[in-house]
Phi, psi and omega in degrees: 000125180292130180262124180239147181285328181210142179286341183225118191294323186234012180259147171262109193250133179231130174241126175256120178245135176255116188266160172058041178281120186197168177306324182288344178242022187307306186294317181289328177293319176301318180297318180298315181295316180299319181292326179283329181294337178294341177263003183074025184260132170266139185251156167266116184264113184271101188266128174278112188278337182267184178290127182213136182055037175081009181220152177232172183302323182293345182279349187219083176303327179295324178295317178299315179300318180297318178300318178295322177296318178299316180298321179294334179272359175110358176283158184251139174263123182240141176281126184243086182068208175237293178249359177059027185270163176272123183250156174295144185204165175305156185303319181296324180290320180296319180295314181297315182291326179294319182287314188273325190223013179058039173089007179280077191242026189310318184249014187292318186230024182286143169286163183306314185299317180284325179298313183289329177297310180294320181296318180294320178298316178294319180296321179297320178301317181289318180292333176300334181250024173067033171254143180229078183298137178276329186232168180230128176239115180287148176306135180071008184061023184258114184229129174283167175298324177297325178293317179296319178297316180297320179298320176297314183300323182277358175087015174294137183281334181208163174213145180241148168246184182295328184247347188229151174248110182268107177275086188298321183297330182257355182067036182237151177233119184250139176279110174219097182295149177250127176259137177215157178275174174232074183295153179056038183220157175293345181267358184297321180295316180297320179295316179296322178296320179295320178300318180294311182292317185296334179252016181277340181218139179302336183280347189263351182230159186288164181295328179237133188213145174242133174248123183254130178249123177254162181308319180295329178293315184292325180286341180266110186303317182295316180294322180291324176297318177299315181301315181295318179297321180293318178298314179300318181295317180296318178294322177295328178286353177104009177293143176256133182269134177226152163277166177302318182298320178291331183297328183267004178293145180306325183295337179269312186283349181296343179280355184296000000 
């Protein structure tokens, strides 16, 4: 896979992703999308396709209808793992996932056979409701080699990690860091401060950037206010907003 520093040579690129979109987070996900739409931004909605937090897609027809409405307005539906559960893993994997993602390690250390099984189950759930996701984002951005192989086999065009955007269809790997908050944590203040400082000057942040919104961020008024100010600042600096799906379109990548 060819490694590239940036997917767009002269563009200032911004991707807003809304994570953990599911029936159990329906209201907070709606709020996140509504708040981003005030900036004219389309989001990549990372949908958990399996049963999570006691609910599944079949439990909420209104949630399904809302996802279709979002898609019709230009937002993207992305497959986000299968059940988003914490799985047993080698000690090094448990430590890494605990530090980076609070245990969201569903696809972190899976072998190919189990990764493709879970991926197929999730994909079937989404296709049952007439969704055809182009990309796959593992919970916590943690993907084993078997997971990446499985995503290729199933025809996903892209997969993301915390620092990279893997354009599987083109065999390319682009550096696009993802920034996220740490709600309900002693690190939440430090994270919010970094978002403020990091977007205070055009010289302090990369040419291509992803901002990730999780349910806890949206529910926390202070963190959401920080997120909105940062998005506004980036757009004022001239950043162009894309969904992941739009990012791999020829009209965008032709500048490489």
